[in-house]
N, C-alpha and C positions, 0 to 999 in steps of 0.2 A: 454517223458523222456525214455532214453534207460536204460534197466536193465542189470545187470551183469548176467553171466551164472548161478551162484548158485541161484540168486533170480528168474531167469526165471524157473529153475527147481522146486523151492519151490512153485511158483505160479501155475505151471502146475499140480503139485501133489495135491495141495489144491483144484484146480478146478476139477480134475478127481476123487478125493476121494468121494465126495457126490454121484456121479453117480454110483461108484462101490458099495457103501453101499446100495444104492437103489436097485441095481440089486441083492444084497445078502439078501434082506429082505424076510420074509416068504411069501410063495406062496398065502396064504389067503389074503394078503394085495395087491398083484400085479396081480394076475391072473395066477401065476405059470410059469414063464419063465425059471427058473433054477430048476434043481432037488434039493431036500432037501440035498443030500449028499455033494453038493458043497458049502453049506452055510458056513461051518466051514472053508473050504479052502479059500473062499473069505475074510472072516474076518481075517484069518491069514495073507493073502496078504496085507490087509489094515494095520494091525499092523506092518508088516515088512516095508511097505512103510513109515509109521509114524516114525518107528525107524531109517530108513535111513535118513529121513528128519531131525530128531532131531540130528543125528550124523553129518550131513552136517552143520547144524546151529552151533553146538558146535565147529566143526573144523574151521568154518569161524570166530567165536568169538575168538578162540585161535590165529588165524592168526592176527586178528586186535589187540589183546592184545600184541602180540609180536612186531608188527609194532609200536604200541604206546610206548612200552618200549624202542625200538631202538631210536625213535624220542626223548624221554625224555633223554636218555643217550647222544645223539648228542647235544641236547639243553644245558644240564648241562656242557658238555665239552666246547662248544662254549662260554658259560657264564663264565666259569672259565678262559678261554683264554682271554676273553675280560677284565675281572677284572685284570688279570695279566698285560695286555697291558696298562690299565689305571694306575696301580701302577707304571709301568716302565715310563710312560709318566710324571706322577707327580714327580718321582724321577729325571728325566732328566730336567724338568722345574725348580725344586729346585736347581739342580747343576748349571744350566745356570744362574739363578738369582744370586747365590752366586758368580759365576765367573764374571758376569757383575758388581756386586757391588764392587768386589775387583778391577776390572779394573777402574771403575769410581773413587774409592778412590785413586788409584795411579795417575789417571789423575788429580784429584783435588789437590793432594799433589804437583805434578809437576807444575801445574798452579800457586799454591801459591808460590812455589820456584821461578818461573820465574817472578811473580809479585813483589816479594820482591827484587830480583836482579835488576829489572828495576827501582824500586823505590829508592833503595839504591845507585845504580850506575848512571844510565842515568838521573834519577831525580835530583840527587845532581849536576851533571855536568850542566844541564840546569838551575838550580837555581843559580849556580855560574856565568854562562854566563849572566843571567838576572841582577844579582847584579852588575856585571862589567859594563854592558851597562848603568844601572841607574847611577852609579858613574861617568862614562864618560860623560853622558848627563848633569850631574849637574856641570861640571867644567865650571868656568867663562871664561877660556881662550879658550874654544872650538870655532872653527870657525863656523860662521852661516851656511856655506855651508854643514857642516857635520851633522847638527841637523836632517834634513829630513831623511837621510839614517839611522841614529841611531834610530829614532822613528820607521821606518819601521822594522829594525832588532829587536827592542824591541817587537813590535806587533807580529812578526813571532815567537819570542821566547815564548811569552805568549800563542799563539796558540799551539805551540809544547807541552807546559806544560799541557794545557787542554786535548790535544789528548792523552798524556801520562797517565793522570789520568783516562780518559775514558777506555783506554786499560787495565789498572790495575784493574779497577772496573769490567770490563767484565771478566777478568781472575779469579778474586776472588770477588764474591758478598759480599761486606762488610755488606750490610743490613741484611744478614742471620746470622751474628754473634750474634744478639740479638733475634733470633727466627723468624720463618716464619710468625707468626701472625703480629708482629710489622712491618716486612718487607712489607707485603701486605698492611697494613694500611698506611704506608708512601708512597708506590707506588700509592695507590688510591688517597691519598691527593694531591700528585704532579700531578696526571692525571687530577683531578678536577680543580686544580689551573691553569693548562696550557690550557686545552681544554674547560673549562666551562661546562663540562658534569657532571651531578650529578652521584655519585657512591655510591650505598648502599651496606653495608658490613654485612655479617652474617658469622662470623668466629668462628670456634670451638676453645676452649682453648688448650693450649699446653699440650701434653701428654709426657709420658716417652719416651726418645729417644731409637730407636731400632737399633742403630749401623750404619754401613756404608751404608746399603741399605736404611735406613730411612733418613740419611743425603742426599743421592743422590736424594731421592724422594722429599725432601723439596726444593732442588735446581731446580729440574725439574718443580715443581709446580710454583716456583717464576719466572722462565724463561717463562713459559706459560702465567702467569699473565701479565708479561711485554709485550710479543708479542701480546697477545689478546687485551690489552688496547691500544697498539699502532695501531693495525689494526682498532679498533673501532674509534679512533680519526681521522684516515686518510680516512676511507672508509664508515663507517656505517651511518653517518649523524644522530646519535642517540641523544636523550635528557636524557636518563636514562640508567644506567648500574647497574647490580646486581652481586655481587660476593658472592658465598656461598662456604665456606670451611668446610667440614665435616670430621670426623675421625671415621668411622666404625671400628669394631674390626679388627686389623691387616692391615688396609688400610688407605689411605688418598684420599679424593675425592674433586674435585673442579668443580664448575659450574660457567660459565661466561655467562650472559644473557643480551642482549641489545634490545632496541625497535626501531632499525634503519631500513634502507631500505631493509635489507636482502642481501644475497649473490647471485649474478647472476650465471647463469648456467656455470659450468666449472671453476669458480673462485677457488674452493677448490683444483683444480689440477694445476692451473696456477697462481702462485704468491700468494700474500697476506700473505706470511709467514706461511700458514697453513701446508704445507708439512714439514717444520722444526719442528713445534710443534708436529705433529703426529709422526715424527721420534724420537724425544726425548722421547715421552711417550712409544712408542713401544720398544725402546731399554732398557727402565727401567722395562720392563715386565708388563706394565700397559694397560689399556683399554682406547680407544679414540673414542669419538662420536661427530659429528658435524651435527647439524640440522639447516637448514635455509630455510625460505620461503620468496620469493620476497614481500616486503612491510610489513612483519610481524616480522622482527628482526632475530637474530641469537642466538643460544644456543650452547655452547661448554661444554662438560662434559668429565672429565678424572678421572681415578681411578688408583692409584698406590699401590703396596704392600709395607708394611713397614718391613716385615720379609720374609725371604725365605720360600717357601712352605716346610713343614716337614711332615713326615709320622710317625704314631705310630708303634711301633714294633709289636703290636698285629695285625695290618692291614696286614703287610707282612706275618706273620705267618699264619693267617687265609686264606690268598690267596693261599699260598703254600699248605696248608692242603687241600683246596678245589680242587686244580689242581691234587694233588696226589690221592684224593678219586675218582675223575672222571676218572683218568687214570686206576686205579685198577678196577673200575666198568666196 
């Protein structure tokens, strides 16, 4: 191990000191190598050497204390800057969540307006066309050659009405008007009835509504449930599905777990509607996790905020005080 210059000096001095003391010992103990007059001078030299060694050690300790103090100051400044950056990041995230919630509220309002216009205008026109076709088909004087075209027109009109209802439902999820819990229960019941796959529910009770961001979170959760159940029915080959809806403080969490064949490699990136679900969750400021093992089923977990992130006034004041104190130091 290589020693520093001051440590080498101290070691040499400590090794040389015993020899110097032995040479300065009384002549009766050594045979008299030195004259007695030099004993005092030798001891004085030893004392001077010890004083120099002590001074060097003190100077070295002072240097180390100064270096430690400088490092502590740098660490405090960096810590204050990091806290300030964290506060700024939280404030930016809160502002982004609020802007996203406002945009989604405007989007939902626009969708509801479009759905109402389609229902009140186009829906009424299709209904009148269907009624006219039914009345025309019921006329006794109608030529037999006209009945097949009328039946075809009537079927096409019914298909148009069904498509129109599906579009309106997609623009405005009517099921959410009675709460997310009831909407998920109905969706799970329809899923079991159509696919024959058992669906176990563990749903948290409804809580106080948290404004536009909470309404958007409920809509995202419902859409994720729809897409997840649709994927399970088409691809998972499962016999059991579990839906868990939890409401931790300030958040809403959903877990969808099945016992199917699992997701093959790359399926999360290519198709299966997984990308759309993840995009919905990320845009809502939430967390998305998909875990799948071939032959062991798939588990989907999402967590969404119900309120925008807020900071206490004391947090910002304490951070600014810490930054100022470190700058002054």
